[in-house]
C-alpha positions in Angstrom: 21.5 -4.7 -17.5 25.0 -3.3 -18.4 25.3 -0.6 -21.0 28.6 0.0 -22.5 29.4 3.2 -24.5 32.4 3.8 -26.6 33.8 7.2 -27.3 35.2 7.9 -30.6 38.7 9.2 -31.0 37.8 10.9 -34.2 37.4 14.7 -34.0 35.9 17.2 -36.3 38.1 20.1 -37.4 36.2 23.2 -38.5 37.7 25.9 -40.8 38.2 28.3 -37.9 40.5 25.9 -36.1 44.3 26.7 -36.5 45.1 23.2 -37.5 42.6 23.3 -40.4 45.5 24.6 -42.7 48.6 22.8 -43.7 51.8 24.7 -44.4 55.2 23.6 -45.7 56.8 27.0 -45.1 56.0 28.3 -48.5 52.4 27.2 -49.2 49.3 27.3 -47.0 46.6 24.8 -47.9 43.3 24.0 -46.3 42.8 20.3 -45.1 39.3 20.1 -46.6 37.3 22.0 -49.2 34.9 21.7 -52.0 35.5 20.7 -55.6 32.7 21.3 -58.1 33.0 19.2 -61.3 33.3 21.1 -64.5 30.2 19.2 -65.8 28.1 20.6 -63.0 25.4 22.8 -64.6 25.9 26.5 -64.1 22.6 27.0 -62.2 23.6 24.3 -59.6 27.1 25.7 -59.3 25.7 29.1 -58.5 23.4 27.6 -55.8 26.3 25.8 -54.2 28.5 28.9 -54.3 25.7 30.9 -52.7 25.4 28.3 -49.9 29.1 28.5 -49.3 29.1 32.3 -49.3 26.2 32.5 -46.9 27.9 29.9 -44.5 25.2 27.3 -45.0 27.7 24.8 -46.5 31.0 24.7 -44.7 34.2 22.6 -45.2 35.1 20.3 -42.3 37.9 17.8 -41.9 38.2 14.8 -39.5 41.3 13.5 -37.7 42.0 11.1 -34.9 43.0 12.6 -31.5 46.5 11.3 -32.1 46.7 13.2 -35.4 45.3 16.3 -33.8 48.0 16.1 -31.2 50.7 15.8 -33.8 49.1 18.7 -35.8 49.1 20.9 -32.7 52.7 20.0 -31.8 53.9 20.6 -35.3 52.3 24.0 -35.7 54.2 25.5 -32.7 
């Protein structure tokens, strides 16, 4: 029997990674985040905000290895 495994070239970027932010020289922006719709009930919004504040819900971004290489080279 032959088992073939494939490794993914997609990598997760956490918010503590230096390439998690994008800058154009004037503005610094995070690559990923949360957007809570204005129609979201106040009680749910508060639960979501509490989860974010306590670190239970964290933003992550994904990029290919090639993109990560370009991000790293561009940030130097």
